[in-house]
N, C-alpha and C positions, 0 to 999 in steps of 0.2 A: 427905319437905320439899322438895328441890330444884321439885317439877311444880306445891309451891305457887307458887312464885316466879314459874314461868314464866307462870302462870296470870296474876298479877298483874302481869308486864310486860305479858303482849298484851293484856290489859284498860286498862290506862296506854295503852300505844298507840292503841287503838281511841276512847277517851276523848277524848285529845287530836286525834285526827286527824278526828273527826266535828265536834267545836267549832269547829275550823281552818273545816274546809269549810264552815258554814254561817254564819260571821260575815258577809261578803260581799251573802247574800242577803238578811241579816234588814236590811241597812243602804241596801241599793236598794232596798226595800220603801218603808220609812221616805220615803228621799227621792223616789222618782217615783210612787209614787200614794199619797196622802193618801187617808182614807177622804170620802166624802160626808158625813157628820157633821162630819168634824172643816174642813171650809171653809167653816164658819160661829162666828161668836162671838154671846154674848148680851151687850146693854146691860144700862144701869142701867132700862130701861122696858121690860122684857123685850122686847125685838125683835130677831130674828134677821139677821145680818148678814152678806155674804161675807167672807172673814176675806184682808185684804190685807195689806202692807206692801211694804218698802224689798228688793228682791230675795226676798223672801217670800208666799207662799202656803198656804193653806188651814192654817197652824202651821209650815210646812215651808220652813226659809231655806236659799236656795242658797250652797253651799260653797265652788263655784269658777268657772270658766267655764264648763264644760260642763252642769254642774246648771243654772244659770244657762238656757243655750241649751234645755233639756230643760224647763225650767218655761219659756221662753215658748211652746213648743209646745204644753204643758199648757196653757198660757191659750187659744193659739187655738182650740180644740175645746172649750173652757167657755164661751162665750159671751161671750166677751169680744173688746173690739174695741181699735185702734191708733188714740189721737188726734193724736200727736205726728210728727214727723220727716215728708219728702217722700212717707212711704208710709202714712201717715194715712188711716184708712178713713171719716173723713169731711170733709164740705166744706171748704172753705177760711171760707166765712161761718158753720158750723155751730163751725166750730173758734173763732174770734173770740170768737161770741157763749157757749159754754161757757168759755173761754178766762177772760174776762170776770170769773168767778167768782174769791173769794179762795181758792183751791181750796192745800191743802197741797204738793201735788205742781207747783206753776206753777215751785217754784226750778229745775225740773228740766229746762224747758224754754226752750227758747230759738230760737224760729226763723231760720233762715237761716245760723246758726253752726252749723260742718263738725263740728265737735267734738260739741255736743250732738246735733247731728242723727243722730248715728254710735252714741254712747255710753250714749244715756238712750232708754229707751224706756216711754212710760205707757199703763197698757191699762187701760181702765175695763169694770165692768160691765154691758155692752148692756142690760141689762131697766131697770135703774137710769140709764143714760144717758137710753135713750128716754122714760123717766117724766122726768126733770127737763127735757128738751128740750120738751117738750109741756105742763110745766106753765110755763115761761117763757112760751108762745104763750099760754095762757090767762088768764095771770095766776096760777093757784093752783099755787103751788109749798108742797108737803108737806116736812114738815121728817123725816119717816122719809126721804123719797128722799135728801135732800141728806145725810144722817146715812148713809145705805147707799152713800152714792156715796166717804164721806168715808173707811169703814172697808175699802171692799174694795177703794177702785184699789191697783193694782200699778205700782211702779215699778221698772224691770229696770235697772240700774246696769252698764254694762260696764264704764262709768270707772274703775270699783272694781278691778274685775282688770287692766283697763290698767295703774292705777297700782301695783299690787301687782309686777307682772310687770318694771315697769322699776325698782322701789325699789331700791339697791344696787349699779345698773349705769353706767356709765362713759355720756354722754349726750353727743347729737350737734345735740341741739337747742340750735344758735346760730349768730349769723350768718344766712346766705341758708337753713338749715335747719330756721328757727323756724317749727311750722307755724303757715298759716294764723286759724286759730281761735283763738291764743293773742294776744289784746285788748292787755293792757299790759308794754312792750317798753320797754328802754332800755339805754342803752351804758355799756359799762364799761372804764376805762383801764388800765392796769396799771404804774407802772414800776418797773425794779430797775439796782441799779449794776453788776450782775452777771448772766450770763448762769442762766436760772435754768425748771424747770420746775415750773408750779404748778398746784396741786390744787387746787379748789373745791366743796364742798358746798350744793349747792342744797337746803336744809331743807324747802323748802313743797313738794317730791314728794322728798327724798330721792334726787337721782340726782346725779351727780360729772361734773367738767368738768375737763379738763387742757388748759395753755394752754402751749406753749415762748416765754419770754421772753428776747429779746436783749438785750444791755448795755447799757444810757441808749440803750434805743430801744422808746417809748411803745409799750404794745401794747394796740389798738383793740378792740373786739369788741361788738358788740350781742346782747344776753341777754335773756331772760324776766327781768319783775321779780319781784322776789323778795329772799326775805335767805337770804343765802349765808354762808359763813365760808371763810378758807383752811384746808384739813386737811394737805397736805403741801405740803414746798418740797424736788422734788426726791424723794429716800426718805426725808426726815427730818418728823415728824408734828411738825405745830404743837399746841399745847395752843386748846380752841375760844374761852377767854376769852384769848389770847394779847394782854399791855398794848404789846407792842411792836410791835402792830398798829394802823391809825386804827380808834376806838372798839371798840379791845379788840376785833378780829377780827368785827366786828359788822356785816358789809357788806348795805346797803340798796342795791340797782338799783332805783329807781323812772324812771317816765315821762319825768318833767321831766328826766332825768340821759340830754342830747342827745345826739349824734355830737359838737358844738363844744362841749360842757358836761356830760361824762360824769363817773360816779361814779372818782375816783382813787385807786386803790390803791398807795400806795405801800412798799416792799419794803424800804426801804435801814436802818430800824432794826433788825426782824428778823433782818436780814442780819448786821447787825452785832453781832448777840445771839448768834444762832448758828454765828459765822463758823468756826468749832472743829470743828461737831459735822454742819453740815451738806455734804453732796459737792460736789465739785465738778463740775461738765458742762458740754461748750461745745456751744451750739445752733447749727447754720447752717443754710442756706437748705431742706435736706433731710436734713439727718444728726444725730443728739445723739447726742455721746459722753460716758458715765457714768465717771468714776472707778471706781465700787463695781461695776460691770458688767463692766471692765475686769480687775480680779483675779479675779471669776467666772470670765473667760474663757481668761486663763491658768492659774487652779487646775483649769479641765476641759482644757486640752492644747490649745485649740480657736486659731488661726491669726489669725482676727478682733479687731480690738480694738475695732469701734465698732458702736456700735445705732443702728440707721437708723429713724427714724418718719417718719411724715408729718405737715408742719407746714402751716399754713396760706401760700401765696405772694401773694394779693393785697396789693396796697399802695397809700396815696393818696398824691398829690403829695404830701404830706408826709413826713417821716422815721417814720411812723407807723405801725408793722403790723395791717393790720387782718385778723380769724380772721373765715374765712367758714362754718366748720362740712361744709365738704363730705367734708373726708374721715376724717374718725371713725367708728369702728362702734361700735356700741350692744352689750354682751354680756348675755343674758339670764341671772337666776340661776334652778339648777336646784331645784325645790318636789321634794320626794318626801312622797309620802301613806301609804309602807311602815311608817314610824318610829311616827307617829300610830295608827294601826292596832292593832300589837303591844302599844304602852303602853296603849290602848283594853282592851284582851281581856288584859292581864296576870293581874289577877286572876283568870280563869276558870282560868290555868293553872295558878295556885298552889293553886287547890281543889281541885282533880283530884288534884296532887299530895298535898296533903295524905291526899285519901281511899286513895289506892294507900298510902301508911303506914301509915295505920287499917288498912287491909284485913290488908297485910304482915303486923304486930302482933295481927294477933286469929288468926292463920291458927299463931302461934308459940303464941299464947298457948293453944289446944286442943291441939298436938302435945304441949305441954309437960303440961295435963292427962288427957293420955291416957297419957301414961308413966307419971305417979305412979297410974294406976289400975293 
């Protein structure tokens, strides 16, 4: 009887090992090597077109930055040409003529904008492009050619991965650190009757900002226009629709919020409301002393009772602190793919386990029948 259990265990180990080792091979083939037939799609009129899309080619969609880069390499070897960015493979005159058409991918093209020139790449199937440009010259444009460009064009959006990598991180893009490609910028003034460390959430980009505000000293900062809300005052969480904040914590910074007429965020009411809950801090030019951090320090037996942080020190002639953003560091969120793959293949392991159990039951029955005989 023991020998059968030994065989069952060995069979289980072999099945599990073989299933695990084949998983990445299948995934790689599906992602990087689509078949030639899969790269075409059939329309209602019976026409076959190359299949493109946003971060997608031949029915396969890039799931991360690395796959997007591999997809770009594949396009470059599949008779596709780059029609935008300073590295475009067509002349400026040809680009202007082609761009003048109302293509779906025109929204991803903005010449001279650093962000668009580095984060969006538009690849067009060259045979379709050549037919279209020839048709424009002769005045005879085939509907098929226009449709083929619509179906087959591939837009590689590295901006998506740029935003995904930044989501949930502490942002340093304020003050002098705002990138040149940001077009809409406004000013924010934070007024507080007490020293406070303010955390703001930029909902448009899902990033966070921290500003050390001294008591009765307006804190003026140049910001990207957009929708913000206060998430924390010191270490205390503030509700997203806090009624003690202006406009129930819905902060809208717009280009018409100039340095002389900034959006004013007053913290007086909310600090009064949560005066017994928000821990006290003392913000100096280069240090911030937190009561909670001091308690933790005492518990751990540390000798230091202050926590130093870098704060903007540039000031205007008025008693207003202006944030430059030069001292903030951005932290990156770690993304793991291991859990996703294990979850995807959970059912395989369950099936193998059931097969092993069934095998053992069968052996037991056979042993019992042999004894009865």
